[in-house]
C-alpha positions in Angstrom: -22.2 20.1 10.4 -23.9 16.7 10.8 -22.3 13.4 9.7 -22.9 13.1 6.0 -21.3 11.2 3.1 -19.6 14.4 2.1 -18.0 14.7 5.5 -16.8 11.1 5.4 -15.3 11.6 1.9 -13.5 14.7 3.2 -12.1 12.7 6.1 -10.8 10.0 3.7 -9.3 12.6 1.3 -7.6 14.5 4.1 -6.2 11.3 5.6 -5.0 10.2 2.2 -3.2 13.5 1.6 -1.5 13.3 5.0 -0.4 9.7 4.4 1.1 10.8 1.0 2.8 13.8 2.6 4.2 11.6 5.4 5.7 9.3 2.7 7.3 12.2 0.9 8.6 14.0 4.0 9.5 11.2 6.4 11.4 8.7 4.4 12.8 6.7 7.3 10.8 3.7 8.6 8.4 4.0 5.7 6.1 1.1 4.8 5.8 2.4 1.2 3.6 4.9 -0.4 0.4 2.8 -0.7 0.6 1.6 2.9 1.3 5.1 4.2 -1.7 6.4 2.3 -3.9 3.6 3.7 -2.6 4.3 7.2 -3.3 8.0 6.8 -6.8 7.3 5.4 -7.7 5.0 8.3 -6.3 7.5 10.8 -8.4 10.2 9.1 -11.5 8.2 9.3 -10.9 7.3 13.0 -10.0 11.0 13.8 -13.1 12.3 12.1 -15.3 9.9 14.0 -13.5 9.8 17.3 -12.6 13.4 18.2 -16.1 14.9 17.9 -17.6 12.0 19.9 -15.0 12.6 22.7 -15.9 16.2 22.8 -12.9 17.6 21.0 -14.4 20.0 18.6 -11.5 21.5 16.6 -13.5 24.0 14.6 -16.9 24.1 13.1 -18.3 23.3 9.7 -15.8 22.3 7.1 -12.8 23.4 9.2 -13.7 20.9 11.9 -14.2 18.2 9.3 -10.8 18.9 7.9 -8.7 19.4 11.2 -10.0 16.3 13.0 -9.0 13.8 10.4 -5.7 15.5 9.7 -4.8 15.1 13.4 -6.0 11.5 13.4 -4.0 10.7 10.3 -0.8 12.3 11.7 -1.2 10.3 14.9 -1.8 7.1 13.0 1.3 7.6 10.7 3.5 8.6 13.7 2.4 5.5 15.8 2.9 3.2 12.8 6.4 4.5 12.2 7.2 4.3 16.0 5.9 0.6 16.1 8.0 -0.3 13.0 11.1 1.2 14.6 
């Protein structure tokens, strides 16, 4: 699936959901709900752009456009929590 506005919106939505879930599940070292959502959204965007360009194709079509940003958002939230600690 080529890079489209739909794909970028899916990345942002997936990252936002991961940020929100991280805020609900991991309550220690939280920045707050809004910041966690923003971190997840940024991580989702970076993951959606970076993983395919590095050759990590984690599924095709919509699945790939969903898995890549979720992994990117999880990494971003984890790193931000680790840095805050």
